[in-house]
N, C-alpha and C positions, 0 to 999 in steps of 0.2 A: 347740732340738731336744728333744723330750720323751723321758724315760727309757722304754726298752722299745719304742720305735717300730720296727716290723719293717724298714722301709726303711733305718733307720740301722744295721742289722747287715749291710749289703752288703759292707763292708770291715771286717774284724774284726782288732783289734790285741790280741795276747796277750803279756803280760810284765810287767815290773817297773814299780812306782810308788815313788818316793822323795819325801820332803820334804828339800830341799837347805838346808843351813845354810852359807852362803857368805861368804867374806871379800872385801873389796875388795883391790886389788893390794897385795901385800907384797913388799918388796925381796928378802927371803931368808927361808927357813924357820928357825924357832927351833931351837936345839940343846936337848937335854934340860935342864930347869930354867930355860930362858929364856922370855921372853914377847915378844910382838909386839902392836902396836896396829893395829887395822883396823876399818873399818865392817863390821858383820855384818848380813846379810839372810837372810830365810827365805822360800822359795817352793816351789811344786810342782816336782817333777823326776822323774827316772827315764827311761831311754832309750825305753821303750815308750810311756809317757804323753806324753813330749815329741813323739815322732814322730806319734802319733795326733792331738795338738792342732794341730801344724803342718799335717798332712795335711787335717784338718777345715777349717782356715782356707783352704787353697789349693783344696780340691775339695769344697765343702759339698754339692754335688749328689750326690756319691758315697755319702754316708752312712757315717760312721765310728763304730765301737763299740769301747770300751775294756773288755777283760776282764782285770781285775787285782784287787788287794786292798789295803785300807788298814785301820788299826787303829781301835779304839774311842776313842782318845785325842784330845786337842785338835788334834794335828797332822793326824790323819785327817779330822777335821771341816773344818779349814782347807783341806786338799787338795780334798775334794769340793766345798766351796762355791766355791773359785776356779775349778775346771773348769766347774761349773754356770753360773757368771756369764758365762763366755766363750760358752757355748752352741754350741760347734763339734761336739761328739761326744755320742753316746748313752752315758749312764752307768748304764744299767739292769743291766749286769753288772760294775760296780765294786763288789765285795763288801766289806762291813765284817766283819772277823774279830776274834776275841777275843785279839789280841796287840798289842804296840806297833806303830805305823806305822814301816816301814823308813825309815831316815834316812841321809843322806850328807853328810859334812863336806867342803866344797869349798874348797881353798886356791888362790888365783889369784896368779900371780907376774908379773914383768915381761914385757911383750909378749904378755900374754894366756895364758901357759902355765898349766897347771893340774895339781893333784894331788888325789887323793880318798882318803877313809877312809869306808867304808860298812858298814852292818850286813848280815847275810845270814840265817842260821838264827835261829829264835826271834822273828822279826818278820814283818810281813805278807807280804813277798815269799816267805817260806818256806811260805806256805799256797796259793800259786798252783800248782795241779796238775791232773791229769786230772779229778778229781771236780769242781773248780771250773769247768773249761772245758766239761765235758759239757753238752750242751744249748744251747751258744752258736753252733754252727757250721751249723745247719740252713738259714739263709738267706744264708750267706756266699757271695760271689762271689770274694773274695780274702781271704787270711789273712796277716797279718804277725806274726812272732814276734821280739821284741826283748828284750834284757837276759837272754838265756838263762843265762849264768853266774851271774846274781844270783838265779835261781829254780831251786833243786834239783829241785822237783817237775816241771819241764818237761824234765828230762834223764832221765826214767825210761822203762822199756819200756811202762808203762801209758799214758803220755802219747803216746809215739810211735805205739803201736797205735791209740789213739783218733784221732789226727790222720791217719794213713795211711788208715784205714778211711773216715773222713769225706771225705777228699780224693778217694778212689776213687769213693765213692758220689755226692757232690755235684758233683764236677768243678771245685771252686774252684782257683785258682792260689795259690801260696805263696811268701812271701819271708821271709828270715831275716837277722837282725843279732845275732850272739852277744854283742857287747860284750866288754870285757876280762875275762880270767880272772885274778882276784887271786891264785890259787894258782900261776899261770904253768905249770901242768901241761898246759893246753889239752885236757884230757880230760873235764873236768866230773865231777860227782858220779855221772853215769850211765855213765862210761867213754868212752874215745875213740871206740869203735865207735858209741855213741849219737849223738855230735856229728856224725860222718861220715854216719850214716844220715839225720839231719835235713837236712844240706846236700844229700845226694843226692835227697831227697824234694822239695827246694825248686826253684822255677823261677828265683828270683833270690836271690843271696847277697851281702850288703853289709858286709863287714868293713872296718876300717881297716887301715893297712899293718902295724901291730904285731900285730894279731889274725891277719891273713893269714899273716904270717911264723910266728907261734906255732903255728897250726893246721897249716900245711903242714909245718913242721919236725917236729912230733910224728907226723903221719901218715906221713911219708917216712922217719923215723928219721935225718934229716939236719939241718944247720943252715943256714938261709938268712939272709943279711945283712939287718938291719933297715933299712940305708940303700939297699937295692936290692930292693924288693918284687916286681919283675917276675919274678924267678926263682921266687919263691913262688907268684905268680899263675899262671905257666905250669904249675907242678906241680898247682895246684888245678884248673885247666881240664882238664888231662890226667886227673886223678882223678875229676872230676865233669863229664863232657863235656856233659851235658844241662842244666847250670845256668849261667845268665848270672851272671858274677861281676864285681862292681864294687868295686874297692878304693879307699877314701878315703885320700888321701895329704896331708892338711893343705893348707898353702899351695902345695904342688906340684900340686894338683888331684886327678885320679883316673885310674886305669888300669883297663881292663876288657877282658873277653874271654869267649869261650864255645867249648868244644871245641877243635879244632885251628886255628881262625881266628887271624889275626895279632892280637896285643894292640894296643889303641888307647889313646890318652891324651887327656884333656880338661883344659884349664887353668882356674885360678881367676882372676877379676878381680884385678888388682894392688891392694894396699893401700898407702897412703902411710904414712910413719913415724908411729907413734902411733895409727893407725886401728884396729889390732887391740886391742880392749879386753879381750876375754875369749873364749877359744876353747871354753869349756864348751858342750856341746850342739850344736856346729857339725855334727857327724856325724849327729845326730838330724834336724836341719833338712835336711841333704843327703838323707837317706833319705826323708823325707816328700816333698820336691820330686821326687825320682826316681820315687817311686811314683805321685805325682799325674799324671805324664806317661805312665808305662808301664801302670798298671792299667787305664785305660779300654780300651786296645787288647787287653789280655789277656782282658777280659770279652767282647770281640767274638767271640773264637774264630777258627778258620780261618786264612786267610793273614795277617790282621791280628795275630793272636796270635803267629804265627811271626816277623813283622817286629819285634814288640816284644821278642822274646827273642833276636834275631839281632844279635850284637855288631857285625856289619859294616854294619848298616842305618843309614840317616840318622836314623830315629826314635830309636834307642838313643843315638846320638851326641848328638843334640839334648837328649835327656832327661838325660844325664850332664852336659852343659854347663849346663843349667838348674839341676841339683842343685848344681853348683859355685858358681853365683851365690848360691844359698840359703845354703850354708855360709859364704860370704864375708860375706853380710849379717849372719848370726848373730854373727860375730866382732866386729862393730861395736857390739854390745849387751852390757851386763852381765847375767850370769845365763844359764843354759842355755835357759830358755824362759819368761822373765818376760812377754814379749809374743810373740804368734804372728805368723809371717810372712804377708804378703799378696802378691797378684799385683802390686799397685802398688809394694811394696817391691822386688820383683825386677826390675821394669821399670827401676828406678833403678840396677841393677847392670850394665846392658848397657854 
């Protein structure tokens, strides 16, 4: 796919890009002044970039464009070259900025568990803002925002105003995946009202269970249990009744709902002992697969669009089940998105 191809901007992905510095599995985290030995790998990452790459692989005919930023350093060059070699997405709006490339240190533990330490301000993700995004939405039929809490510039009134005006004018549909808030305030740099406004503007919201609990607890001034995200989801569907909300629950699959409809659940394929190598990026792969099934119907408009956003419909149930298969597939592979998922891969997860 060539850079700047107008067709490739039909589905626009806006958000974070990281270079991941990842360990192989380590038995335990080191205490201060201790050391651990592990294999170290470096590859492209970032929730938005991962989701765009998986989506481009699953739905090449849709035309995916990544709107993000990388630095002028060797990591930024590596990132761009790796994505260009895949050829799944348009990189015409992957901007090179005069800062270091945002980097994430990924620690992988037993059973594929993970922990992260990442950069934020002062690096390339800090330069993703309304000014960078302006001019990229003209041919969009669907827009997906991911890695919101890693991109302070996407939490501003300027960005919200740009997005809302463009959505109203162009009529594109919108999905959102905030990712984890490292401050655990769940308000973002733009304030809690800003995050809530973005969810309300979105047609589809795709948090994981911890993010759903954090955002719902902050919005309600209550505390929802992390081990029971259904209560948080019910609060979110009550608060944002026009948004289809799909909560990723790891090996427990996903729960989803919209408005006052009953909540529904989709299961993940079972993994045998030792099959879960690395859960990094499973949620991004889930999101890409979900969008690959939902977005074509959204672009059709009319009754087909309504079915694709109706949590009680068979179309949505099948889309969430498909996404669960994608997340499970990702857990069998080391790295968040070292290779992109294909339809053939997911046929093997049935």
